[in-house]
ZAMARGU-4260 file (C-alpha; in steps of 0.2 Angstrom, whole numbers, plus 5000, padded with zeros to 4 digits):
<rodrens>
0) 4908/5315/5120 | 4899/5298/5122 | 4893/5288/5110 | 4874/5290/5113 | 4880/5310/5111
5) 4889/5305/5094 | 4872/5295/5089 | 4860/5308/5093 | 4867/5321/5086 | 4871/5310/5068
10) 4854/5307/5066 | 4849/5326/5070 | 4859/5331/5056 | 4858/5316/5044 | 4837/5312/5045
15) 4835/5333/5044 | 4848/5333/5027 | 4836/5319/5024 | 4818/5327/5025 | 4825/5345/5018
20) 4829/5334/5002 | 4815/5325/5000 | 4804/5341/5006 | 4812/5351/4992 | 4809/5334/4977
25) 4792/5333/4984 | 4789/5353/4980 | 4799/5352/4964 | 4787/5338/4958 | 4772/5347/4963
30) 4775/5361/4954 | 4779/5349/4940 | 4762/5343/4941 | 4753/5360/4943 | 4761/5364/4926
35) 4760/5349/4918 | 4740/5351/4922 | 4738/5370/4914 | 4746/5365/4899 | 4736/5349/4897
40) 4721/5360/4899 | 4726/5373/4887 | 4732/5359/4874 | 4714/5353/4877 | 4702/5368/4874
45) 4714/5373/4859 | 4711/5355/4853 | 4693/5357/4855 | 4693/5375/4846 | 4700/5369/4832
50) 4691/5353/4829 | 4684/5351/4812 | 4692/5368/4807 | 4708/5363/4800 | 4714/5350/4788
55) 4729/5344/4798 | 4734/5334/4784 | 4737/5348/4773 | 4744/5361/4786 | 4755/5350/4797
60) 4765/5341/4784 | 4783/5341/4781 | 4793/5326/4773 | 4799/5314/4786 | 4813/5299/4788
65) 4808/5287/4800 | 4824/5278/4804 | 4820/5260/4814 | 4839/5254/4821 | 4836/5234/4822
70) 4848/5223/4831 | 4840/5206/4835 | 4824/5211/4830 | 4816/5196/4822 | 4802/5196/4833
75) 4794/5213/4833 | 4802/5219/4816 | 4788/5216/4806 | 4773/5223/4817 | 4785/5238/4819
80) 4784/5242/4800 | 4766/5235/4796 | 4761/5250/4811 | 4771/5264/4800 | 4764/5259/4782
85) 4745/5263/4791 | 4752/5280/4797 | 4741/5294/4790 | 4754/5307/4783 | 4756/5314/4765
90) 4776/5309/4762 | 4790/5299/4772 | 4801/5285/4769 | 4806/5270/4781 | 4823/5266/4784
95) 4826/5251/4792 | 4843/5249/4799 | 4849/5228/4802 | 4865/5233/4813 | 4876/5216/4810
100) 4860/5206/4820 | 4864/5188/4822 | 4847/5182/4820 | 4835/5183/4807 | 4829/5199/4804
105) 4840/5205/4789 | 4830/5190/4781 | 4812/5191/4788 | 4812/5210/4781 | 4820/5202/4764
110) 4806/5190/4764 | 4791/5199/4771 | 4793/5215/4760 | 4801/5208/4745 | 4815/5220/4745
115) 4827/5217/4732 | 4847/5227/4731 | 4848/5244/4723 | 4860/5257/4720 | 4858/5272/4731
120) 4870/5288/4733 | 4875/5290/4754 | 4878/5306/4760 | 4892/5301/4774 | 4891/5316/4784
125) 4890/5307/4799 | 4903/5293/4805 | 4895/5276/4805 | 4902/5256/4803 | 4902/5250/4784
130) 4886/5248/4776 | 4885/5232/4766 | 4868/5235/4756 | 4855/5245/4754 | 4837/5238/4745
135) 4820/5244/4743 | 4803/5236/4743 | 4796/5231/4729 | 4777/5231/4739 | 4781/5247/4746
140) 4792/5258/4738 | 4795/5269/4753 | 4803/5255/4762 | 4823/5255/4761 | 4832/5243/4772
145) 4851/5245/4776 | 4863/5232/4779 | 4877/5236/4790 | 4891/5229/4800 | 4886/5232/4818
150) 4891/5250/4828 | 4878/5250/4841 | 4862/5259/4840 | 4871/5276/4841 | 4880/5270/4824
155) 4865/5262/4815 | 4856/5281/4818 | 4870/5290/4809 | 4870/5277/4795 | 4851/5279/4794
160) 4850/5297/4794 | 4867/5297/4781 | 4855/5286/4770 | 4839/5298/4772 | 4834/5308/4759
165) 4821/5320/4770 | 4825/5336/4780 | 4818/5328/4796 | 4820/5311/4804 | 4810/5300/4817
170) 4819/5288/4825 | 4808/5273/4835 | 4815/5259/4842 | 4813/5241/4831 | 4799/5232/4844
175) 4787/5249/4844 | 4772/5255/4835 | 4766/5271/4830 | 4749/5274/4832 | 4740/5282/4815
180) 4741/5299/4817 | 4755/5301/4830 | 4770/5308/4817 | 4755/5320/4811 | 4752/5326/4827
185) 4772/5327/4832 | 4775/5337/4818 | 4762/5350/4823 | 4777/5361/4833 | 4789/5359/4821
190) 4777/5366/4807 | 4769/5378/4815 | 4784/5386/4821 | 4792/5389/4807 | 4808/5379/4810
195) 4810/5386/4828 | 4808/5368/4836 | 4821/5359/4830 | 4816/5343/4839 | 4802/5335/4847
200) 4795/5318/4857 | 4779/5310/4859 | 4772/5301/4873 | 4776/5281/4876 | 4765/5267/4881
205) 4768/5252/4887 | 4757/5237/4875 | 4760/5223/4885 | 4742/5214/4887 | 4734/5226/4875
210) 4726/5218/4860 | 4738/5220/4844 | 4734/5214/4826 | 4744/5218/4810 | 4752/5232/4819
215) 4739/5242/4826 | 4733/5243/4843 | 4715/5238/4845 | 4712/5239/4863 | 4723/5245/4876
220) 4721/5237/4893 | 4732/5236/4910 | 4739/5219/4909 | 4741/5207/4925 | 4760/5207/4927
225) 4765/5219/4942 | 4780/5222/4935 | 4772/5229/4921 | 4756/5236/4928 | 4771/5247/4939
230) 4780/5251/4922 | 4765/5259/4916 | 4764/5270/4931 | 4781/5275/4930 | 4779/5278/4912
235) 4763/5289/4917 | 4772/5297/4929 | 4789/5302/4919 | 4777/5308/4904 | 4762/5317/4912
240) 4772/5325/4926 | 4791/5327/4920 | 4792/5330/4902 | 4777/5342/4900 | 4782/5354/4913
245) 4798/5353/4908 | 4793/5357/4889 | 4783/5372/4892 | 4798/5382/4898 | 4810/5375/4885
250) 4820/5364/4898 | 4818/5345/4890 | 4834/5336/4890 | 4827/5320/4886 | 4815/5314/4872
255) 4812/5295/4871 | 4823/5286/4859 | 4808/5276/4857 | 4798/5291/4847 | 4804/5306/4842
260) 4808/5317/4828 | 4824/5328/4824 | 4829/5341/4811 | 4842/5331/4800 | 4851/5349/4798
265) 4854/5353/4817 | 4858/5335/4821 | 4872/5334/4808 | 4880/5349/4815 | 4883/5343/4831
270) 4888/5328/4825 | 4875/5316/4825 | 4873/5302/4838 | 4887/5300/4851 | 4892/5282/4848
275) 4905/5281/4867 | 4888/5282/4878 | 4876/5271/4879 | 4862/5288/4882 | 4863/5292/4864
280) 4845/5299/4865 | 4847/5312/4879 | 4865/5314/4876 | 4859/5322/4858 | 4846/5333/4864
285) 4857/5339/4878 | 4871/5343/4864 | 4858/5352/4854 | 4854/5363/4870 | 4873/5367/4871
290) 4875/5371/4853 | 4860/5383/4852 | 4865/5391/4866 | 4883/5394/4863 | 4880/5401/4847
295) 4863/5411/4853 | 4851/5402/4842 | 4832/5404/4846 | 4827/5387/4846 | 4816/5377/4855
300) 4814/5356/4859 | 4797/5350/4864 | 4786/5337/4869 | 4770/5331/4864 | 4759/5322/4875
305) 4747/5316/4862 | 4758/5306/4851 | 4758/5288/4857 | 4770/5277/4852 | 4767/5260/4858
310) 4783/5248/4865 | 4785/5232/4874 | 4791/5234/4892 | 4801/5220/4901 | 4791/5209/4908
315) 4802/5199/4924 | 4815/5206/4935 | 4833/5200/4925 | 4826/5210/4910 | 4820/5225/4920
320) 4835/5228/4928 | 4848/5226/4913 | 4835/5242/4906 | 4836/5253/4921 | 4856/5249/4926
325) 4859/5255/4906 | 4847/5270/4906 | 4854/5278/4924 | 4872/5272/4917 | 4865/5284/4901
330) 4860/5299/4910 | 4877/5297/4921 | 4887/5298/4904 | 4876/5312/4896 | 4877/5323/4911
335) 4897/5319/4913 | 4900/5324/4895 | 4892/5342/4894 | 4895/5345/4914 | 4901/5363/4909
340) 4884/5366/4908 | 4880/5365/4926 | 4876/5379/4935 | 4883/5390/4921 | 4873/5405/4917
345) 4880/5406/4901 | 4867/5391/4896 | 4853/5401/4904 | 4838/5390/4910 | 4844/5375/4905
350) 4861/5376/4915 | 4855/5384/4929 | 4838/5375/4931 | 4834/5359/4919 | 4854/5351/4921
355) 4852/5354/4940 | 4837/5344/4939 | 4843/5330/4933 | 4860/5331/4941 | 4851/5333/4960
360) 4836/5325/4957 | 4836/5311/4944 | 4855/5307/4947 | 4858/5307/4964 | 4839/5302/4969
365) 4843/5284/4971 | 4859/5288/4983 | 4848/5298/4993 | 4834/5285/4993 | 4846/5271/4997
370) 4851/5280/5013 | 4836/5285/5018 | 4827/5266/5018 | 4843/5261/5028 | 4839/5275/5038
375) 4820/5271/5042 | 4828/5251/5045 | 4840/5254/5057 | 4829/5266/5066 | 4816/5253/5068
380) 4830/5240/5074 | 4837/5254/5086 | 4820/5262/5092 | 4819/5275/5103 | 4821/5293/5098
385) 4824/5288/5080 | 4808/5280/5077 | 4798/5296/5076 | 4811/5302/5063 | 4809/5287/5053
390) 4790/5286/5052 | 4792/5304/5048 | 4805/5300/5033 | 4792/5285/5029 | 4774/5296/5027
395) 4786/5308/5014 | 4793/5294/5005 | 4774/5288/5003 | 4768/5307/4996 | 4784/5305/4985
400) 4780/5289/4977 | 4761/5285/4980 | 4753/5304/4979 | 4761/5310/4965 | 4759/5294/4955
405) 4740/5296/4960 | 4738/5311/4952 | 4748/5306/4936 | 4738/5293/4934 | 4723/5302/4935
410) 4728/5316/4926 | 4731/5305/4911 | 4715/5296/4913 | 4706/5315/4912 | 4715/5322/4898
415) 4721/5306/4885 | 4711/5290/4894 | 4723/5281/4885 | 4714/5265/4896 | 4697/5268/4894
420) 4690/5254/4905 | 4689/5261/4924 | 4696/5246/4933 | 4710/5247/4924 | 4712/5265/4931
425) 4708/5257/4949 | 4720/5244/4945 | 4733/5256/4942 | 4728/5268/4957 | 4728/5251/4968
430) 4743/5244/4961 | 4752/5265/4965 | 4749/5260/4984 | 4762/5247/4985 | 4776/5255/4976
435) 4785/5261/4990 | 4786/5245/4997 | 4794/5234/4984 | 4796/5241/4967 | 4805/5258/4971
440) 4818/5250/4982 | 4821/5238/4968 | 4824/5252/4955 | 4833/5261/4968 | 4847/5246/4969
445) 4846/5244/4948 | 4850/5263/4946 | 4866/5262/4957 | 4873/5248/4947 | 4871/5261/4933
450) 4884/5271/4944 | 4894/5254/4946 | 4894/5252/4926 | 4900/5269/4923 | 4913/5269/4936
455) 4920/5252/4929 | 4920/5259/4912 | 4906/5245/4905 | 4898/5251/4890 | 4889/5234/4888
460) 4871/5238/4880 | 4864/5220/4886 | 4850/5211/4880 | 4830/5210/4884 | 4819/5196/4878
465) 4807/5200/4865 | 4791/5190/4864 | 4785/5201/4850 | 4770/5214/4849 | 4764/5206/4832
470) 4747/5194/4839 | 4733/5199/4850 | 4736/5196/4870 | 4722/5194/4879 | 4730/5190/4896
475) 4720/5205/4904 | 4704/5200/4900
</rodrens>
């Protein structure tokens, strides 16, 4: 067999495998879009029927402890807490956990909210680093500040759970802002299900470029920074396609750590957050599913598209690389820690559908994409019979990224309308056309670094540059 024959058969086998994989992914994502649309239409009709008939404040309320882990968040922590003080919710406490910050996070919170040392009983039900002190605000008695030794985000959340007093806790990032009704809405499925739902996550939106004042988003706009715009498209695709569809069948393995509510009872039963993984949010959700299925407990975890949490996204490639490497490393770590669930019928739909989806599509997706990009480039160089295969594969890449993204953008505009200006929707649609040419290849490289860090055993969290969300920004006007 000569070299030409070898290359021919290699091209046939390799291109066929890539084509089959891409067609499978497109089919899965298309089905998810359909299921997401059906769920959003159902929710929309239900909201119309209930409008004006239900006093949500009276019906959907149970005491909640909002835990805000903060490490070097001096720039954004005040606006985050200010937004929490505006929440329309009957009873909640705000537990700020200063995780050994090296900047002035601790002193900033003490000064602005007039915190004073207090004695508070701590239930050490979860392991955490030493607590150095607990403070309470003289201005707002529902604000508690925990100062502790540095132990990482998972450790800070465990400490916050130990200090918290209420049966449910909401975890949000120290640079995030919640909409006024978001906590009320995210608690709806938990309360209305009589405790059958033990965790719920809400939608996360990117605040860069929007008008913000005193911890509230006055006007949501799409900024001019291409890196941020592409992340907005990613978020819409992830939340309005992936999570809504997975939640519909109780297949959800990820609810964002930027905004999620958990039953404290079940979180403590499974041992709280794992300090040995940087993907502590997903790992906790997977472990909860593991525990429920092992013990044959009929509970569920849901995603709620209505509640909105605003967060600051990386606006440069250096920070974006750190974030995406960290996310993919966390995904790999969470799946490896719970690898016994993969294709295991004992774990029902989670083991047979959800975990395989995250392994074969989300986890190894960057590897297949990289091989696909290399194949397209080499085919253009070699030419002849390989060029036709490369063009076909490139069309699949366009469908995979562009078409799916555009439908997600339109779905969000129809159902929620987070960005009311028509020009913002047009901007998102136009930018989605460019994704496959530059943004997706970059994300492939950044996510592959997650594999490298995991193999080397590096659990470096990495730091991101924050500009803060406490001011009005008009860069998009």
